[in-house]
C-alpha positions in Angstrom: -9.7 20.4 9.6 -11.0 16.9 8.7 -12.8 14.9 11.1 -13.6 11.2 10.3 -16.1 9.0 12.0 -16.0 5.6 12.3 -18.1 3.1 14.3 -17.4 -0.3 14.9 -20.6 -2.1 14.4 -21.0 -5.8 15.9 -23.4 -7.1 12.8 -25.3 -6.5 9.6 -28.5 -5.6 11.8 -26.5 -2.5 13.4 -25.3 -1.6 10.0 -29.1 -1.6 8.8 -30.0 0.5 11.9 -27.3 3.0 11.7 -28.1 3.4 7.9 -31.7 3.9 8.3 -31.1 6.7 11.1 -28.5 8.6 8.7 -30.3 7.9 5.5 -32.1 11.3 5.4 -29.1 13.4 6.1 -27.3 11.6 2.9 -25.9 14.3 0.5 -23.5 12.3 -2.0 -21.8 9.0 -2.2 -17.9 9.3 -2.9 -16.4 6.0 -4.4 -13.2 5.1 -3.6 -10.3 2.4 -4.6 -8.3 1.6 -1.3 -4.9 -0.4 -1.5 -3.4 -1.0 1.8 0.2 -2.5 2.0 2.4 -4.2 4.2 5.4 -6.3 4.1 4.7 -10.2 4.5 6.1 -10.1 7.9 3.7 -7.5 9.0 6.4 -4.9 9.1 4.2 -1.9 9.4 1.3 -3.3 11.3 3.4 -4.6 14.1 4.6 -0.8 14.4 1.1 0.5 14.6 1.5 1.8 11.0 -0.8 1.6 7.8 0.2 2.6 4.1 -2.2 2.9 1.5 -2.9 4.3 -2.2 -6.0 6.0 -2.6 -8.0 6.9 -5.7 -11.2 9.0 -5.3 -13.9 9.9 -7.9 -13.3 13.4 -6.5 -9.6 13.8 -7.2 -8.0 12.7 -10.5 -4.5 11.8 -8.5 -3.8 9.1 -6.4 -3.0 9.9 -2.7 -0.7 8.2 -1.0 -0.8 8.0 3.0 1.1 6.9 5.8 -0.6 6.6 9.2 1.7 5.6 12.3 1.5 5.4 15.9 -2.6 5.2 16.2 -3.6 5.9 20.0 -7.2 5.4 21.2 -8.1 7.3 23.8 -11.8 7.4 24.9 -13.1 5.6 21.9 -11.1 8.1 19.8 -8.3 7.4 17.7 -5.5 10.1 17.1 -2.7 9.2 14.6 -0.1 10.9 12.9 -0.6 11.1 9.2 1.4 12.3 6.2 0.0 12.4 2.7 1.4 13.0 -0.7 0.0 13.2 -4.2 0.9 10.8 -7.0 -0.1 11.4 -10.8 -3.1 8.6 -11.7 -0.8 7.1 -14.4 2.1 6.5 -12.2 -0.4 5.5 -9.3 -1.8 2.5 -11.6 1.5 1.7 -12.9 2.3 0.9 -9.0 -0.7 -1.4 -8.7 0.1 -3.2 -12.1 3.5 -3.7 -10.8 2.3 -5.1 -7.7 0.0 -7.3 -9.4 2.8 -8.9 -11.7 5.8 -8.5 -9.7 9.0 -9.4 -11.7 11.0 -12.6 -10.4 13.9 -11.8 -7.9 17.4 -12.9 -8.3 19.8 -14.0 -5.9 22.7 -11.7 -5.4 26.1 -12.7 -6.4 28.2 -13.6 -3.6 31.3 -11.3 -3.0 33.3 -14.5 -3.3 32.3 -16.2 -6.8 33.5 -19.6 -7.5 36.1 -20.4 -10.1 33.2 -21.4 -12.5 31.7 -17.7 -12.2 35.3 -16.6 -12.8 35.7 -18.5 -16.0 32.1 -17.3 -17.2 32.8 -13.7 -16.8 34.6 -11.4 -19.5 37.1 -8.8 -18.5 34.8 -6.3 -17.3 32.6 -8.6 -15.3 29.9 -9.4 -18.0 28.3 -12.7 -18.5 29.6 -14.8 -21.1 27.3 -16.9 -23.2 28.4 -20.0 -24.4 27.5 -20.5 -28.4 26.8 -24.0 -30.0 
């Protein structure tokens, strides 16, 4: 069983105070890279969902996590969570793809114009005009 403790601290002074108290108990630091995702219209967060891709120094693979329906009861958050594992190369490729998106194209109309019809070949391929 895994238990995460998250504290909402009001300011940097409170952070320093907690750090001072907990420092004698520190065993190790795990470095993580977390990438959070949502749609441009907050499609996930508007439904109390979080999607993130995590790379940790303790695991050579990426972990993709979907958390949904978080509920806080007496200051403790309860959440449904699904995790999957990705090969590191695939995880990195996903992040590169997101950083450099391909241009989107507008889908062709179901009712093409006469000009569209003239520019298409017998199998619907686009013809190029040669000079």
